[in-house]
C-alpha positions as CSV (number, residue, x, y, z in Angstrom):
1,M,0.0,0.0,0.0
2,K,2.9,2.4,0.8
3,G,4.3,1.6,-2.6
4,Q,1.1,2.6,-4.4
5,L,1.1,5.9,-2.5
6,I,4.7,6.6,-3.4
7,K,4.1,5.9,-7.0
8,Q,0.9,7.9,-7.1
9,H,2.7,11.0,-5.6
10,R,5.7,10.6,-7.8
11,K,3.6,10.7,-10.9
12,F,1.6,13.6,-9.6
13,K,4.8,15.6,-9.2
14,N,6.0,14.5,-12.7
15,M,9.1,12.9,-11.1
16,T,11.0,10.0,-12.8
17,L,12.1,6.9,-10.8
18,E,15.7,8.2,-11.1
19,E,14.8,11.7,-9.7
20,L,13.0,10.2,-6.7
21,A,15.6,7.5,-5.9
22,Y,18.7,9.8,-6.3
23,G,20.7,9.8,-3.1
24,I,18.2,7.6,-1.3
25,C,18.3,4.1,-2.9
26,S,18.8,2.5,-6.3
27,V,16.2,2.8,-9.1
28,S,15.6,-0.9,-9.1
29,Y,15.1,-0.9,-5.3
30,L,12.6,2.0,-5.6
31,S,10.7,0.2,-8.4
32,K,10.3,-2.9,-6.1
33,I,9.0,-0.6,-3.3
34,E,6.5,0.9,-5.7
35,H,5.3,-2.5,-6.8
36,N,5.0,-3.7,-3.1
37,T,7.4,-6.6,-3.7
38,M,9.8,-5.2,-1.1
39,T,9.3,-3.5,2.3
40,A,11.9,-0.7,3.0
41,S,13.2,0.5,6.3
42,N,11.5,3.4,8.1
43,E,14.6,5.5,7.2
44,I,14.0,5.0,3.5
45,Y,10.3,5.7,3.8
46,H,11.1,8.8,5.8
47,L,13.5,10.1,3.1
48,L,11.1,9.3,0.2
49,G,8.3,10.9,2.1
50,E,10.4,14.1,2.7
51,R,11.1,14.3,-1.1
52,L,7.5,13.8,-2.0
53,N,6.3,16.0,0.9
54,I,4.1,13.2,2.4
55,R,4.4,11.2,5.6
56,L,5.2,7.5,5.2
57,E,7.1,6.2,8.2
58,N,4.1,6.1,10.5
59,L,1.6,5.5,7.9
60,N,-1.7,4.1,9.3
61,E,-2.9,1.7,6.6
62,E,-6.1,0.7,8.4
63,F,-9.4,1.6,6.7
64,D,-11.2,3.9,9.1
65,E,-15.0,3.5,8.7
66,E,-15.7,6.8,10.5
67,I,-13.4,8.8,8.2
68,Y,-15.0,7.1,5.2
69,K,-18.5,8.2,6.4
70,E,-17.3,11.7,7.0
71,I,-15.9,11.9,3.4
72,L,-19.3,10.7,2.1
73,N,-21.1,13.3,4.3
74,W,-18.8,15.9,2.8
75,H,-19.7,14.8,-0.7
76,E,-23.5,14.9,0.2
77,A,-23.1,18.5,1.5
78,I,-21.4,19.4,-1.8
79,Q,-24.3,17.9,-3.8
80,L,-26.8,20.0,-1.8
81,K,-24.6,23.1,-2.2
82,D,-24.6,23.6,1.6
83,F,-21.6,25.9,1.5
84,S,-21.1,26.4,5.2
85,L,-21.3,22.7,5.9
86,M,-19.1,21.9,2.9
87,D,-16.3,24.2,4.3
88,E,-16.6,22.7,7.8
89,L,-16.4,19.1,6.5
90,Q,-13.5,20.0,4.2
91,K,-11.5,21.1,7.2
92,Q,-12.5,18.0,9.2
93,C,-11.7,15.5,6.5
94,T,-8.3,17.2,5.8
95,L,-7.5,16.9,9.5
96,Y,-8.5,13.2,9.5
97,L,-6.4,12.4,6.3
98,H,-3.4,14.1,7.8
99,K,-3.5,11.5,10.5
100,N,-4.6,8.5,8.5
101,Q,-3.2,8.0,5.0
102,N,-4.9,4.8,4.0
103,I,-4.7,4.8,0.3
104,D,-8.4,4.2,-0.5
105,L,-9.4,6.9,1.9
106,T,-6.8,9.3,0.5
107,N,-8.0,8.6,-3.1
108,L,-11.6,9.2,-2.1
109,Y,-10.6,12.4,-0.3
110,K,-8.8,13.7,-3.4
111,V,-11.7,13.1,-5.8
112,V,-14.2,14.7,-3.4
113,R,-11.9,17.6,-2.8
114,S,-11.8,18.1,-6.6
115,R,-15.7,18.1,-6.7
116,Y,-15.6,20.6,-3.7
117,Q,-13.4,22.9,-5.8
118,L,-15.6,22.6,-8.8
119,T,-18.7,23.6,-6.8
120,K,-16.9,26.4,-4.9
121,D,-15.2,28.0,-7.9
122,Y,-17.7,27.0,-10.6
123,K,-14.9,26.6,-13.1
124,P,-13.0,23.7,-14.7
125,L,-10.2,21.9,-12.9
126,S,-6.6,22.5,-13.7
127,S,-4.8,20.0,-15.9
128,K,-2.6,19.2,-12.9
129,I,-5.5,18.1,-10.9
130,T,-7.2,16.0,-13.7
131,K,-3.9,14.3,-14.2
132,E,-3.6,13.4,-10.5
133,L,-7.1,12.0,-10.5
134,R,-6.5,10.0,-13.7
135,D,-3.2,8.5,-12.4
136,V,-5.0,7.1,-9.3
137,L,-7.6,5.4,-11.4
138,P,-5.8,2.0,-12.2
139,Q,-5.4,1.1,-8.5
140,S,-8.6,2.5,-7.1
141,S,-12.0,1.2,-5.9
142,N,-15.3,1.1,-7.8
143,E,-16.5,4.0,-5.7
144,Y,-13.5,6.1,-6.7
145,H,-14.1,5.2,-10.4
146,F,-17.7,6.4,-10.0
147,L,-16.8,9.7,-8.3
148,Y,-14.0,10.2,-10.8
149,Y,-16.2,9.8,-13.9
150,K,-18.9,12.0,-12.4
151,T,-16.4,14.7,-11.3
152,I,-14.6,14.8,-14.7
153,G,-18.0,14.9,-16.4
154,I,-18.8,18.0,-14.5
155,H,-15.4,19.4,-15.3
156,H,-16.1,19.0,-19.0
157,F,-19.6,20.5,-18.6
158,L,-18.0,23.7,-17.2
159,N,-15.8,23.7,-20.2
160,M,-18.9,23.5,-22.4
161,E,-17.6,20.2,-23.8
162,Y,-21.0,18.5,-23.7
163,K,-20.2,15.4,-25.7
164,K,-17.3,14.6,-23.4
165,T,-19.6,15.3,-20.4
166,I,-22.1,12.7,-21.6
167,H,-19.3,10.1,-22.2
168,Y,-18.0,10.4,-18.7
169,F,-21.5,10.4,-17.2
170,Q,-22.3,7.2,-19.1
171,C,-19.1,5.7,-17.6
172,A,-20.2,6.8,-14.1
173,E,-23.7,5.3,-14.7
174,K,-22.1,1.9,-15.5
175,M,-20.0,2.1,-12.4
176,M,-23.0,3.0,-10.3
177,E,-24.6,-0.4,-11.1
178,K,-21.7,-1.9,-9.1
179,L,-22.3,0.2,-6.0
180,P,-24.9,-0.3,-3.3
181,Q,-26.1,3.3,-3.3
182,Y,-28.0,5.2,-6.0
183,D,-26.8,8.7,-7.0
184,S,-29.7,10.9,-8.0
185,E,-27.5,13.8,-8.8
186,L,-25.8,12.0,-11.7
187,H,-29.2,11.7,-13.5
188,Y,-29.9,15.4,-12.8
189,H,-26.6,16.3,-14.4
190,F,-27.4,14.1,-17.3
191,S,-30.6,16.0,-17.7
192,L,-28.9,19.4,-17.5
193,T,-26.3,18.4,-20.1
194,Y,-28.9,17.0,-22.6
195,T,-30.8,20.3,-22.2
196,R,-27.6,22.2,-23.3
197,L,-27.4,19.8,-26.3
198,R,-31.1,20.7,-27.1
199,R,-32.0,17.0,-26.6
200,Y,-35.0,17.6,-24.5
201,V,-36.6,14.2,-24.7
202,E,-33.4,12.6,-23.1
203,S,-33.2,15.5,-20.7
204,N,-36.8,14.9,-19.5
205,Y,-36.1,11.1,-19.1
206,Y,-33.2,11.7,-16.8
207,A,-35.0,14.6,-14.9
208,N,-37.8,12.2,-14.1
209,L,-35.4,9.5,-12.9
210,A,-33.8,12.0,-10.6
211,L,-37.1,13.4,-9.5
212,E,-38.4,10.0,-8.5
213,E,-35.5,9.3,-6.2
214,Y,-35.5,12.8,-4.7
215,Q,-39.1,12.4,-3.9
216,K,-38.4,9.2,-2.0
217,S,-35.7,10.9,0.1
218,L,-37.8,14.1,0.4
219,T,-35.0,16.3,-0.8
220,Y,-37.2,19.3,-1.5
221,S,-34.6,21.6,-3.0
222,K,-33.6,19.0,-5.6
223,I,-37.3,18.2,-6.3
224,T,-37.6,21.9,-7.1
225,D,-34.6,21.7,-9.4
226,C,-36.0,18.8,-11.3
227,Y,-39.4,20.4,-11.8
228,M,-37.6,23.5,-13.0
229,M,-35.7,21.5,-15.5
230,L,-38.8,19.7,-16.8
231,A,-40.6,23.1,-17.2
232,I,-37.8,24.7,-19.1
233,N,-37.6,21.7,-21.4
234,Y,-41.3,21.7,-22.1
235,N,-40.9,25.4,-22.9
236,F,-38.2,24.7,-25.5
237,L,-40.3,21.9,-26.9
238,E,-43.1,24.6,-27.3
239,V,-45.4,22.6,-25.1
240,H,-46.2,25.9,-23.4
241,D,-49.4,24.8,-21.5
242,V,-47.5,22.0,-19.7
243,A,-44.5,24.3,-18.9
244,E,-46.9,27.0,-17.6
245,R,-48.5,24.5,-15.2
246,L,-45.2,23.3,-13.9
247,F,-43.9,26.9,-13.3
248,H,-47.0,27.8,-11.4
249,K,-46.7,24.6,-9.4
250,L,-43.2,25.7,-8.4
251,L,-44.4,29.1,-7.4
252,K,-47.3,27.7,-5.3
253,G,-45.9,24.5,-3.8
254,S,-42.1,25.1,-3.6
255,K,-42.0,28.8,-2.5
256,E,-39.9,28.2,0.6
257,Y,-37.3,26.2,-1.4
258,L,-37.0,28.8,-4.2
259,S,-34.1,31.1,-4.3
260,V,-34.6,34.6,-5.6
261,I,-32.5,33.5,-8.6
262,D,-34.9,30.6,-9.3
263,E,-38.0,32.8,-8.8
264,G,-36.5,35.3,-11.4
265,R,-36.0,32.4,-13.8
266,I,-39.6,31.3,-13.4
267,Y,-41.1,34.7,-14.0
268,H,-38.8,35.2,-17.0
269,N,-39.9,31.8,-18.5
270,L,-43.6,32.6,-17.8
271,G,-43.1,35.9,-19.6
272,Y,-41.6,33.9,-22.5
273,I,-44.6,31.6,-22.5
274,Y,-47.1,34.4,-22.5
275,N,-45.2,36.1,-25.3
276,N,-45.5,33.0,-27.4
277,K,-49.2,32.7,-26.5
278,K,-49.6,36.3,-27.7
279,E,-50.8,37.3,-24.2
280,Y,-48.5,40.3,-24.3
281,E,-49.8,42.3,-21.4
282,L,-49.4,39.3,-19.1
283,A,-46.0,38.7,-20.6
284,V,-44.9,42.2,-19.7
285,D,-46.1,41.9,-16.1
286,H,-44.1,38.7,-15.5
287,L,-41.0,40.0,-17.3
288,L,-40.9,43.3,-15.4
289,F,-41.1,41.3,-12.1
290,A,-38.3,39.0,-13.4
291,L,-36.2,42.0,-14.2
292,K,-36.7,43.4,-10.7
293,L,-35.7,40.1,-9.1
294,K,-32.6,39.8,-11.3
295,E,-31.5,43.4,-10.6
296,R,-31.9,42.8,-6.9
297,E,-29.4,39.9,-7.1
298,N,-27.0,41.6,-9.5
299,L,-27.7,38.8,-12.1
300,S,-27.5,39.2,-15.9
301,I,-30.6,40.9,-17.2
302,V,-29.8,40.8,-20.9
303,S,-32.2,38.0,-21.8
304,T,-35.1,39.7,-19.9
305,L,-34.4,43.0,-21.6
306,Y,-34.5,41.4,-24.9
307,L,-37.9,39.7,-24.3
308,L,-39.3,43.0,-23.0
309,A,-38.2,44.8,-26.1
310,E,-39.6,42.1,-28.3
311,T,-42.9,42.0,-26.4
312,Y,-43.4,45.8,-26.6
313,L,-42.8,45.5,-30.3
314,H,-45.7,43.1,-30.5
315,L,-47.8,45.6,-28.5
316,E,-46.8,48.4,-30.9
317,D,-45.4,50.4,-28.0
318,K,-42.4,51.7,-29.9
319,E,-41.2,54.0,-27.2
320,S,-41.0,51.3,-24.5
321,G,-39.6,48.8,-27.0
322,R,-36.8,51.1,-28.1
323,D,-36.0,51.9,-24.4
324,Y,-35.5,48.3,-23.5
325,L,-33.7,47.6,-26.8
326,S,-31.2,50.4,-26.0
327,R,-30.7,49.2,-22.4
328,G,-30.2,45.6,-23.7
329,E,-27.7,46.7,-26.3
330,K,-25.6,48.5,-23.6
331,V,-25.6,45.4,-21.4
332,A,-24.8,43.0,-24.2
333,N,-21.9,45.2,-25.3
334,K,-20.6,45.6,-21.8
335,Q,-20.7,41.9,-21.2
336,Q,-19.4,41.2,-24.7
337,D,-22.3,38.8,-25.1
338,K,-22.1,38.0,-28.8
339,K,-25.3,36.0,-28.8
340,Y,-27.4,39.0,-27.5
341,Q,-25.4,41.5,-29.5
342,H,-26.7,39.8,-32.6
343,K,-30.2,39.3,-31.3
344,F,-30.5,43.0,-30.5
345,Y,-29.1,43.9,-33.9
346,V,-31.7,41.8,-35.7
347,L,-34.5,43.2,-33.4
348,R,-33.4,46.8,-34.1
349,N,-33.5,46.3,-37.8
350,K,-36.9,44.7,-37.5
351,M,-38.1,47.7,-35.5
352,N,-36.6,50.1,-38.1
353,Q,-37.9,48.0,-41.0
354,T,-34.5,47.8,-42.5
355,M,-34.1,44.0,-42.8
356,N,-34.3,44.2,-46.6
357,E,-31.3,46.4,-46.9
358,D,-28.0,45.0,-48.3
359,T,-26.1,45.8,-45.1
360,F,-28.4,43.8,-42.9
361,I,-28.5,40.8,-45.2
362,D,-24.7,40.8,-45.6
363,T,-24.2,41.0,-41.8
364,L,-26.8,38.2,-41.2
365,E,-25.3,35.9,-43.7
366,K,-21.5,36.5,-43.1
367,T,-21.4,37.2,-39.4
368,I,-24.5,36.4,-37.4
369,I,-25.3,33.0,-38.9
370,P,-21.7,31.6,-38.6
371,D,-21.4,33.0,-35.0
372,A,-24.7,31.4,-33.9
373,L,-23.3,28.0,-35.1
374,S,-19.9,28.5,-33.4
375,L,-21.7,29.5,-30.2
376,N,-23.7,26.2,-30.3
377,E,-26.9,28.3,-30.4
378,Y,-28.6,25.9,-32.7
379,N,-32.2,27.2,-32.4
380,D,-31.0,30.8,-33.1
381,H,-29.0,29.4,-36.1
382,K,-32.1,27.8,-37.5
383,N,-34.2,30.9,-37.0
384,Y,-31.5,33.1,-38.7
385,L,-31.3,30.7,-41.7
386,E,-35.1,30.8,-42.1
387,L,-35.1,34.6,-41.8
388,L,-32.4,34.9,-44.5
389,A,-34.3,32.5,-46.7
390,E,-37.4,34.7,-46.5
391,L,-35.4,37.8,-47.3
392,Y,-34.0,36.0,-50.4
393,Y,-37.5,34.9,-51.3
394,D,-38.6,38.5,-51.3
395,R,-35.8,39.3,-53.7
396,R,-36.9,36.4,-55.9
397,M,-33.6,34.6,-55.3
398,Y,-35.4,31.2,-55.1
399,K,-32.4,28.9,-55.4
400,K,-30.6,30.5,-52.4
401,C,-33.9,30.6,-50.5
402,S,-34.4,26.9,-51.1
403,M,-30.9,26.0,-50.0
404,L,-31.2,27.9,-46.8
405,F,-34.5,26.3,-45.9
406,I,-33.0,22.8,-46.5
407,E,-30.0,23.7,-44.2
408,A,-32.4,25.0,-41.5
409,S,-34.3,21.7,-41.6
410,R,-31.1,19.8,-40.9
411,Y,-30.1,21.9,-37.9
412,K,-30.8,19.2,-35.3
413,S,-28.0,17.0,-36.7
414,K,-25.6,19.7,-35.6
415,E,-26.5,19.4,-32.0
416,I,-25.1,16.0,-31.3
């Protein structure tokens, strides 16, 4: 066991056998120690530990069940995003692992610590950390494999590498079959990733799996998250009546578990629904309330400003529409949000009735459409293709028009 720990830390520090052995023992001797075919003296372990900055000579190799449970409690707090408890358990587990360096516990600690970092910082892991976790994989337990695949999947999700995310989650799902416990969060993250890929049927499938388990455990905050996911998916699927019922159910039944952020999202989505149902006055009421909540929490308001500008255009209230359009343009430019810079550009030309001008058509074709595809905004890409097709139709450029409609009809194949 000590040999595995030595090899693991040597690889993590990118040290060769020669570099670690130099001045302590021969390379062949160190190789035998790492492969657990030879037990070294306490002095050798002490010297190797000093060079690796770990403690080996008094290593407690017994698996401590209490430490194991504490690490799992830490992981559960991370899943629930209980930040104060996460921090407290992080300190406690670090203290425990300083005293007990059992290799299985050490490995579990490392992968949960990486998940802790992902949740705290909400940004991908460094290449150094992912390498350390990967190097541990060959000699680790099924539980480590499961946590590794799930954690690396989340890492790729934060990198917006959604195909890789699904691959690692599928590996984690296979490993979960070998474990006694069920992890509802994995299926929730599946759902979230499939939504980003615009694969709403798969997303709803996994959201319902997660919801069923969260209901059994009465984890109300996660039940709320699942209903939110289902409602948003039905919205994208344009099943607006079902989405509307789910959003209202959240507002009535889950009020105490809703954050201001979630409440803002619900009112924004209801505004979107009422806009699509041509109930524009109702849409404005909900969007204005969403805007108020988002501003209170210093959240991005660009999407709500866009919907307000669009809704006022439908209401033929040009003054209000231009006001929210100008505000939205400023926010999108400040945030360098290319997606909404383009959306406001198109909306402004629609308001000004200048979409038939050469400048707009050229910008739409050469800049906006390619950008939408590179940003993985497939629905926007499809809509822009159809808009350009209609503009070419008005110019009697039927061949170009036909080609664009064909390309728009194939847009779903670009999502996967």
